[in-house]
Each structure stands twice: as structure tokens, then as C-alpha cells.
Residue frames as a rotation matrix with the C-alpha (Angstrom) as fourth column:
UNK 1
0.853 -0.522 0.020 29.03
-0.194 -0.353 -0.915 5.63
0.485 0.777 -0.402 4.68
UNK 2
0.205 -0.809 0.550 31.59
-0.975 -0.220 0.041 5.48
0.088 -0.545 -0.834 7.47
UNK 3
0.399 -0.005 0.917 31.08
-0.363 0.918 0.162 1.73
-0.842 -0.397 0.364 7.92
UNK 4
0.967 -0.011 0.256 31.72
0.236 0.427 -0.873 1.20
-0.100 0.904 0.415 4.22
UNK 5
0.594 -0.787 0.166 34.91
-0.524 -0.535 -0.662 3.24
0.611 0.306 -0.731 4.35
UNK 6
0.128 -0.524 0.842 36.17
-0.932 0.227 0.284 1.41
-0.340 -0.821 -0.459 7.46
UNK 7
0.641 0.182 0.746 35.38
-0.033 0.977 -0.210 -1.96
-0.767 0.110 0.632 5.85
UNK 8
0.954 -0.285 0.096 37.18
0.101 0.003 -0.995 -0.95
0.284 0.958 0.032 2.63
UNK 9
0.346 -0.867 0.359 40.27
-0.834 -0.459 -0.307 0.30
0.431 -0.193 -0.882 4.49
UNK 10
0.219 -0.213 0.952 40.36
-0.707 0.638 0.305 -2.88
-0.672 -0.740 -0.011 6.56
UNK 11
0.846 0.136 0.516 40.15
0.206 0.809 -0.551 -5.04
-0.492 0.572 0.656 3.46
UNK 12
0.818 -0.570 0.084 42.87
-0.144 -0.343 -0.928 -3.06
0.557 0.747 -0.362 1.70
UNK 13
0.154 -0.772 0.617 45.10
-0.963 -0.256 -0.079 -3.33
0.219 -0.582 -0.783 4.76
UNK 14
-0.372 -0.287 -0.883 44.67
-0.309 0.935 -0.174 -7.09
0.875 0.208 -0.436 4.80
UNK 15
-0.846 0.061 0.529 42.72
-0.528 0.043 -0.848 -7.09
-0.074 -0.997 -0.004 8.05
UNK 16
0.108 0.969 -0.221 39.66
-0.974 0.148 0.172 -8.73
0.199 0.197 0.960 6.57
UNK 17
0.102 0.033 0.994 38.76
-0.479 0.877 0.020 -12.23
-0.872 -0.479 0.105 7.61
UNK 18
-0.821 -0.387 0.419 39.36
0.089 0.638 0.765 -15.06
-0.564 0.665 -0.490 5.20
UNK 19
-0.459 0.686 -0.565 37.07
-0.850 -0.525 0.054 -14.19
-0.260 0.504 0.824 2.26
UNK 20
-0.615 0.201 -0.762 36.42
-0.322 0.818 0.476 -17.90
0.720 0.538 -0.438 1.74
UNK 21
-0.735 0.335 -0.590 34.73
0.664 0.533 -0.524 -18.16
0.139 -0.777 -0.614 5.13
UNK 22
-0.457 0.676 0.578 31.24
-0.158 -0.701 0.695 -16.74
0.875 0.226 0.427 5.54
UNK 23
-0.955 0.080 -0.285 30.11
0.296 0.208 -0.932 -16.17
-0.015 -0.975 -0.222 9.12
UNK 24
-0.127 0.988 -0.091 26.55
0.991 0.123 -0.048 -15.62
-0.036 -0.097 -0.995 10.29
UNK 25
0.346 0.229 -0.910 27.25
0.408 -0.910 -0.074 -11.89
-0.845 -0.345 -0.408 10.62
UNK 26
-0.761 -0.643 0.083 28.74
0.307 -0.245 0.920 -11.60
-0.572 0.725 0.384 7.11
UNK 27
-0.081 0.771 -0.632 26.53
-0.468 -0.589 -0.659 -9.32
-0.880 0.242 0.408 5.06
UNK 28
-0.555 -0.166 -0.815 27.45
-0.827 0.214 0.520 -11.31
0.088 0.963 -0.256 1.93
UNK 29
-0.963 0.239 -0.128 25.91
0.253 0.961 -0.110 -14.45
0.096 -0.139 -0.986 3.44
UNK 30
-0.410 0.854 -0.320 22.79
0.266 -0.224 -0.938 -12.55
-0.873 -0.470 -0.135 4.49
UNK 31
-0.151 0.320 -0.935 22.38
-0.791 -0.606 -0.080 -10.97
-0.593 0.728 0.345 1.04
UNK 32
-0.763 -0.192 -0.617 22.93
-0.570 0.650 0.503 -14.30
0.304 0.736 -0.605 -0.70
UNK 33
-0.867 0.499 -0.008 20.47
0.422 0.725 -0.544 -16.09
-0.266 -0.475 -0.839 1.59
UNK 34
-0.172 0.808 -0.564 17.92
-0.177 -0.589 -0.789 -13.42
-0.969 -0.036 0.245 0.75
UNK 35
-0.270 -0.009 -0.963 18.58
-0.949 -0.167 0.268 -13.96
-0.163 0.986 0.036 -2.97
UNK 36
-0.967 -0.085 -0.242 18.38
-0.123 0.981 0.147 -17.75
0.225 0.172 -0.959 -2.58
UNK 37
-0.576 0.816 -0.047 15.06
0.342 0.188 -0.921 -17.39
-0.742 -0.547 -0.388 -0.79
UNK 38
-0.095 0.524 -0.846 13.83
-0.609 -0.703 -0.367 -15.15
-0.787 0.481 0.386 -3.58
UNK 39
-0.419 -0.120 -0.900 14.71
-0.893 0.233 0.384 -17.50
0.164 0.965 -0.205 -6.44
UNK 40
-0.919 0.083 -0.386 13.34
0.091 0.996 -0.003 -20.54
0.384 -0.038 -0.922 -4.68
UNK 41
-0.722 0.684 0.104 10.10
-0.457 -0.359 -0.814 -18.94
-0.519 -0.636 0.571 -3.46
UNK 42
0.114 0.789 -0.604 8.22
-0.993 0.086 -0.075 -20.51
-0.007 0.608 0.794 -6.36
UNK 43
0.871 0.299 0.389 9.41
-0.372 0.920 0.125 -23.98
-0.321 -0.254 0.913 -5.36
UNK 44
0.560 -0.700 0.444 12.61
0.731 0.669 0.133 -24.42
-0.390 0.250 0.886 -7.32
UNK 45
0.250 -0.599 -0.761 15.70
-0.387 -0.782 0.489 -22.56
-0.888 0.172 -0.427 -8.43
UNK 46
0.932 0.127 0.339 15.95
0.239 0.488 -0.839 -23.06
-0.272 0.864 0.425 -12.21
UNK 47
0.204 -0.934 0.294 19.21
0.958 0.253 0.138 -23.10
-0.203 0.253 0.946 -14.17
UNK 48
0.095 -0.135 0.986 18.82
0.551 -0.818 -0.165 -19.53
0.829 0.559 -0.003 -15.45
UNK 49
0.851 0.270 0.450 18.21
-0.202 -0.623 0.756 -18.21
0.484 -0.735 -0.475 -11.93
UNK 50
0.790 -0.607 -0.086 21.13
0.426 0.441 0.790 -20.17
-0.442 -0.661 0.607 -10.50
UNK 51
0.036 -0.801 0.598 23.47
0.987 -0.066 -0.148 -18.91
0.158 0.595 0.788 -13.22
UNK 52
0.251 0.119 0.961 22.33
0.221 -0.973 0.063 -15.30
0.942 0.197 -0.271 -12.82
UNK 53
0.994 0.100 0.041 22.63
-0.026 -0.147 0.989 -15.58
0.105 -0.984 -0.143 -9.05
UNK 54
0.461 -0.887 -0.014 26.23
0.774 0.394 0.495 -16.75
-0.434 -0.239 0.869 -9.36
UNK 55
-0.058 -0.463 0.884 27.05
0.829 -0.516 -0.216 -13.98
0.556 0.721 0.414 -11.87
UNK 56
0.605 0.374 0.703 25.58
-0.021 -0.875 0.484 -11.27
0.796 -0.307 -0.521 -9.65
UNK 57
0.968 -0.237 -0.079 27.47
0.112 0.130 0.985 -12.57
-0.223 -0.963 0.152 -6.60
UNK 58
0.213 -0.940 0.265 30.80
0.959 0.253 0.126 -12.89
-0.186 0.227 0.956 -8.42
UNK 59
-0.043 -0.190 0.981 30.48
0.597 -0.792 -0.127 -9.37
0.801 0.580 0.148 -9.78
UNK 60
0.664 0.444 0.602 29.14
-0.121 -0.730 0.672 -7.67
0.738 -0.519 -0.431 -6.64
UNK 61
0.935 -0.247 0.256 31.37
-0.235 0.110 0.966 -9.39
-0.266 -0.963 0.045 -4.09
UNK 62
0.320 -0.860 -0.397 34.46
-0.899 -0.143 -0.415 -9.95
0.300 0.490 -0.819 -6.30
UNK 63
0.242 -0.150 0.958 34.48
-0.550 0.792 0.264 -13.70
-0.799 -0.591 0.109 -5.71
UNK 64
-0.736 -0.427 -0.525 35.93
-0.677 0.466 0.570 -16.51
0.002 0.775 -0.632 -7.77
UNK 65
-0.073 0.770 -0.634 33.74
-0.604 0.472 0.642 -19.40
0.793 0.430 0.431 -8.91
UNK 66
-0.398 -0.142 -0.906 34.75
0.441 0.837 -0.325 -21.65
0.805 -0.529 -0.270 -6.00
UNK 67
-0.974 0.029 -0.225 34.02
0.186 -0.463 -0.866 -19.02
-0.130 -0.886 0.446 -3.33
UNK 68
-0.548 0.824 -0.143 30.73
-0.817 -0.490 0.305 -18.19
0.181 0.284 0.942 -5.05
UNK 69
-0.085 0.490 -0.868 29.67
-0.181 0.849 0.497 -21.85
0.980 0.199 0.016 -4.97
UNK 70
-0.636 -0.204 -0.744 30.55
0.640 0.399 -0.657 -22.08
0.431 -0.894 -0.124 -1.25
UNK 71
-0.949 0.315 -0.028 28.65
-0.260 -0.828 -0.496 -18.86
-0.179 -0.463 0.868 -0.53
UNK 72
-0.266 0.893 -0.364 25.55
-0.788 0.016 0.615 -20.14
0.555 0.450 0.699 -2.34
UNK 73
-0.188 0.153 -0.970 25.74
0.267 0.958 0.099 -23.48
0.945 -0.241 -0.221 -0.49
UNK 74
-0.866 -0.161 -0.474 26.04
0.497 -0.160 -0.853 -21.70
0.061 -0.974 0.218 2.87
UNK 75
-0.802 0.596 -0.042 23.15
-0.594 -0.803 -0.051 -19.40
-0.064 -0.016 0.998 1.91
UNK 76
-0.178 0.738 -0.651 20.93
-0.384 0.557 0.736 -22.34
0.906 0.381 0.184 0.98
UNK 77
-0.422 -0.043 -0.906 21.56
0.689 0.634 -0.351 -23.78
0.590 -0.772 -0.238 4.45
UNK 78
-0.967 0.041 -0.252 20.81
0.141 -0.735 -0.663 -20.40
-0.212 -0.677 0.705 6.08
UNK 79
-0.582 0.799 -0.151 17.60
-0.720 -0.420 0.552 -20.04
0.377 0.431 0.820 4.09
UNK 80
-0.156 0.505 -0.849 16.43
0.120 0.863 0.491 -23.47
0.980 -0.025 -0.195 5.26
UNK 81
-0.566 -0.167 -0.807 17.06
0.788 0.178 -0.589 -22.47
0.242 -0.970 0.031 8.89
UNK 82
-0.991 0.084 0.106 15.41
-0.102 -0.978 -0.183 -19.04
0.088 -0.192 0.977 8.66
UNK 83
-0.422 0.899 -0.117 11.93
0.702 0.242 -0.670 -18.41
-0.574 -0.365 -0.733 9.92
UNK 84
0.747 0.664 -0.032 11.46
0.524 -0.618 -0.586 -15.11
-0.408 0.421 -0.810 8.07
UNK 85
0.528 -0.519 0.672 13.25
0.563 -0.379 -0.735 -12.45
0.636 0.766 0.092 6.02
UNK 86
0.895 -0.143 0.423 14.19
-0.370 -0.768 0.523 -10.51
0.250 -0.625 -0.740 9.15
UNK 87
0.721 -0.667 0.191 16.99
0.343 0.582 0.738 -13.00
-0.603 -0.466 0.648 9.83
UNK 88
0.037 -0.702 0.711 18.72
0.999 0.030 -0.023 -11.69
-0.005 0.711 0.703 6.71
UNK 89
0.378 0.174 0.909 17.58
0.460 -0.888 -0.021 -8.07
0.804 0.426 -0.416 6.58
UNK 90
0.997 -0.035 -0.070 18.61
0.048 -0.442 0.896 -7.36
-0.062 -0.897 -0.439 10.17
UNK 91
0.236 -0.967 0.099 22.22
0.712 0.241 0.659 -8.31
-0.661 -0.085 0.745 9.33
UNK 92
-0.135 -0.254 0.958 22.10
0.931 -0.363 0.035 -6.16
0.339 0.896 0.286 6.20
UNK 93
0.746 0.476 0.466 20.64
0.296 -0.863 0.409 -3.19
0.597 -0.167 -0.785 8.08
UNK 94
0.842 -0.485 -0.238 23.47
0.167 -0.184 0.969 -3.34
-0.513 -0.855 -0.074 10.62
UNK 95
0.042 -0.945 0.325 26.22
0.652 0.272 0.707 -3.74
-0.757 0.182 0.628 8.03
UNK 96
-0.422 -0.180 0.889 25.15
0.899 -0.208 0.385 -1.62
0.116 0.961 0.250 5.07
UNK 97
-0.763 0.188 -0.619 24.34
0.001 -0.956 -0.293 2.01
-0.647 -0.224 0.729 4.41
UNK 98
0.181 0.953 -0.242 21.31
-0.281 -0.186 -0.942 3.25
-0.943 0.239 0.234 2.44
UNK 99
0.202 -0.153 -0.967 22.98
-0.973 -0.147 -0.180 3.00
-0.115 0.977 -0.178 -0.97
UNK 100
-0.823 -0.551 -0.135 24.30
-0.560 0.828 0.034 -0.49
0.093 0.104 -0.990 -0.30
UNK 101
-0.541 0.715 0.444 20.85
0.076 0.567 -0.820 -1.65
-0.838 -0.410 -0.361 0.80
UNK 102
0.422 0.635 -0.647 19.41
-0.615 -0.324 -0.719 -0.24
-0.666 0.702 0.253 -2.43
UNK 103
-0.297 -0.624 -0.723 22.07
-0.945 0.303 0.126 -2.23
0.141 0.720 -0.679 -4.26
UNK 104
-0.885 0.057 0.462 20.83
-0.119 0.932 -0.343 -5.41
-0.450 -0.358 -0.818 -2.54
UNK 105
0.135 0.990 0.034 17.32
-0.057 0.042 -0.998 -4.67
-0.989 0.132 0.062 -3.81
UNK 106
0.308 -0.112 -0.945 18.79
-0.920 -0.287 -0.266 -4.10
-0.241 0.951 -0.191 -7.27
UNK 107
-0.783 -0.616 -0.084 20.53
-0.622 0.772 0.134 -7.48
-0.018 0.158 -0.987 -7.03
UNK 108
-0.482 0.693 0.536 17.19
0.046 0.631 -0.775 -9.02
-0.875 -0.349 -0.336 -6.15
UNK 109
0.527 0.699 -0.483 15.60
-0.436 -0.266 -0.860 -7.60
-0.730 0.664 0.165 -9.30
UNK 110
-0.140 -0.663 -0.735 18.56
-0.990 0.085 0.113 -8.79
-0.012 0.744 -0.668 -11.39
UNK 111
-0.934 -0.195 0.301 18.02
-0.235 0.966 -0.105 -12.33
-0.270 -0.168 -0.948 -10.17
UNK 112
-0.102 0.979 0.177 14.23
-0.015 0.177 -0.984 -12.13
-0.995 -0.103 -0.003 -10.55
UNK 113
0.555 0.347 -0.756 14.57
-0.664 -0.362 -0.654 -11.11
-0.500 0.865 0.030 -14.21
UNK 114
-0.519 -0.830 0.205 16.93
-0.562 0.512 0.649 -14.03
-0.644 0.222 -0.732 -14.93
UNK 115
-0.607 0.354 0.712 14.08
0.544 0.838 0.047 -16.02
-0.580 0.415 -0.701 -16.45
UNK 116
-0.904 0.124 0.410 12.63
0.293 -0.519 0.803 -13.01
0.313 0.846 0.433 -18.24
UNK 117
0.031 0.968 0.248 9.55
0.105 -0.250 0.963 -12.55
0.994 -0.004 -0.110 -16.08
UNK 118
-0.807 -0.171 0.566 8.50
-0.503 -0.306 -0.809 -11.46
0.311 -0.937 0.161 -12.62
UNK 119
-0.395 0.647 -0.652 6.43
0.541 0.738 0.404 -13.98
0.743 -0.193 -0.641 -10.70
UNK 120
0.426 0.683 0.593 3.84
-0.151 -0.592 0.792 -12.61
0.892 -0.427 -0.149 -8.26
UNK 121
0.887 -0.134 -0.442 5.55
0.456 0.400 0.795 -14.37
0.070 -0.907 0.416 -5.35
UNK 122
-0.113 -0.990 0.080 8.96
0.980 -0.124 -0.154 -12.98
0.162 0.061 0.985 -6.33
UNK 123
-0.223 0.112 0.968 7.56
0.197 -0.968 0.157 -9.46
0.955 0.226 0.194 -6.57
UNK 124
0.786 0.598 0.157 6.06
-0.070 -0.167 0.984 -9.85
0.614 -0.784 -0.090 -3.11
UNK 125
0.579 -0.653 -0.487 9.34
0.812 0.409 0.416 -11.05
-0.072 -0.637 0.768 -1.58
UNK 126
-0.424 -0.740 0.522 11.23
0.761 -0.603 -0.238 -8.09
0.491 0.296 0.819 -3.08
UNK 127
0.130 0.567 0.813 8.57
-0.061 -0.814 0.578 -5.72
0.990 -0.124 -0.071 -1.77
UNK 128
0.945 0.257 -0.202 8.74
0.156 0.189 0.970 -7.19
0.288 -0.948 0.138 1.77
UNK 129
0.268 -0.928 -0.260 12.55
0.961 0.240 0.135 -7.32
-0.063 -0.286 0.956 1.81
UNK 130
-0.373 -0.378 0.847 12.86
0.527 -0.838 -0.141 -3.75
0.763 0.394 0.512 0.50
UNK 131
0.537 0.651 0.537 10.48
-0.149 -0.554 0.819 -2.60
0.831 -0.520 -0.201 3.21
UNK 132
0.907 -0.235 -0.350 12.54
0.419 0.403 0.814 -4.38
-0.050 -0.885 0.464 5.90
UNK 133
-0.066 -0.988 0.142 15.71
0.998 -0.065 0.016 -2.85
-0.007 0.143 0.990 4.40
UNK 134
0.206 0.258 -0.944 14.17
0.428 -0.891 -0.150 0.63
-0.880 -0.373 -0.294 4.64
UNK 135
-0.910 -0.361 0.203 14.36
0.318 -0.296 0.901 1.09
-0.265 0.884 0.384 0.88
UNK 136
-0.410 0.806 -0.427 11.50
-0.433 -0.584 -0.687 3.42
-0.803 -0.097 0.588 -0.11
UNK 137
0.266 0.643 0.718 8.82
0.399 0.605 -0.689 2.12
-0.877 0.470 -0.096 -2.48
UNK 138
0.889 0.075 -0.452 9.75
-0.326 -0.591 -0.738 4.69
-0.323 0.803 -0.501 -5.14
UNK 139
-0.085 -0.985 -0.150 13.36
-0.946 0.032 0.323 3.41
-0.314 0.170 -0.934 -5.10
UNK 140
-0.382 0.012 0.924 12.22
-0.053 0.998 -0.035 -0.22
-0.923 -0.062 -0.381 -5.25
UNK 141
0.620 0.709 0.335 10.00
0.347 0.135 -0.928 0.53
-0.703 0.692 -0.163 -8.25
UNK 142
0.705 -0.438 -0.558 12.68
-0.677 -0.649 -0.346 2.63
-0.210 0.622 -0.755 -9.97
UNK 143
-0.381 -0.872 0.308 15.21
-0.732 0.488 0.474 -0.18
-0.564 -0.045 -0.825 -9.52
UNK 144
-0.033 0.474 0.880 12.70
0.273 0.851 -0.448 -2.67
-0.961 0.226 -0.158 -10.92
UNK 145
0.900 0.414 -0.136 12.17
0.023 -0.356 -0.934 -0.53
-0.435 0.838 -0.330 -14.01
UNK 146
0.354 -0.849 -0.391 15.89
-0.904 -0.419 0.091 0.06
-0.241 0.321 -0.916 -14.52
UNK 147
-0.527 -0.528 0.667 16.70
-0.394 0.846 0.359 -3.65
-0.753 -0.074 -0.653 -14.28
UNK 148
0.301 0.722 0.623 13.75
0.359 0.519 -0.776 -4.55
-0.883 0.457 -0.103 -16.54
UNK 149
0.892 -0.005 -0.453 15.01
-0.369 -0.587 -0.721 -2.12
-0.262 0.810 -0.525 -19.18
UNK 150
-0.036 -0.996 -0.084 18.58
-0.955 0.010 0.298 -3.40
-0.295 0.091 -0.951 -18.89
UNK 151
-0.540 -0.142 0.830 17.45
-0.172 0.983 0.056 -7.03
-0.824 -0.112 -0.556 -19.12
UNK 152
0.568 0.822 -0.053 15.06
-0.190 0.068 -0.979 -6.46
-0.801 0.566 0.195 -22.05
UNK 153
0.012 -0.557 0.831 16.28
0.790 0.515 0.333 -7.99
-0.613 0.652 0.446 -25.30
UNK 154
-0.413 -0.236 -0.880 17.59
-0.236 -0.905 0.353 -5.40
-0.880 0.354 0.318 -27.71
UNK 155
0.596 0.692 0.407 15.75
0.310 0.269 -0.912 -4.99
-0.741 0.670 -0.054 -30.98
UNK 156
-0.239 -0.775 -0.585 18.63
-0.474 -0.433 0.767 -4.93
-0.847 0.461 -0.264 -33.45
């Protein structure tokens, strides 16, 4: 909680680094690399997943389209270099509190449901990442259900 408050105050005071530049220790890059890994775990990132990924990032990190595209490109490079999920989750564990880490898992489910279904490999990646992020199983499952309900087509 304190880290979040310090980060917010620093950003409001104009002390934050250039938001267009994403360093290796930037939690936004780590979260995006985790999301990129998730959507490409089945071999390819389809158009629906790419679009949903960009929407989630713009909304969550308050980025414009250009910064979002640069963040995704940097994350794709990071994902190619990574050996395992720990490369991303360790950064997130250092930078984020419990609620923010739950939000990352929620973002993962939002991206997974972009194509309307949960692939077995995607479900496994979310499970492993949530475990590494110290997000309890009950929270992971509750987030999955909440996102599934929100993403379900309305019957009007």
C-alpha cells in the first residue's frame, strides 16, 4: 500500500520517469510481458487477443495508443528473452501490493477471454503466474468467474 502511495505521489509531483520509456524494472513492462506470454502460449496472438491486450493496457496504465504499441513491442522482446515466468513475476512482486497483483491476474483473465474461450494452456499459465504472484487460488478462481460473467454476451 505504501509503495503505491509513494508511486502515485511521485507521479503527481512530476518525478516519474518518462512514461514513454519502459525499463526492465518497470512493473508495466513485466505485466505486459506476462500478458504477451499468455496470449501467445498457444502459438500465436490473434487479432482479438491483440486488440483486447491493447485495450486493457491503455485502460489500466493510462497510456495513449503510441505508448501502448511501444510497450507491447518491448514486452514481446522481453518475452522472447525470458526463460520462465519468474522473470516477470519477481518484478511485479517487488513493485506491487496484494491488490495490484490480483489486478494483474484479472488483466490476464480479461485477455484470455478476448476470443471467448479459455484454452487449457492459457488456464495453466494464469494458474502458475497467480501462484508466483502469491494470489490465492480462491481469488484466481473468483477473478476468472467475474471476468467470464462480464465478458459473456448479454441475452437481450
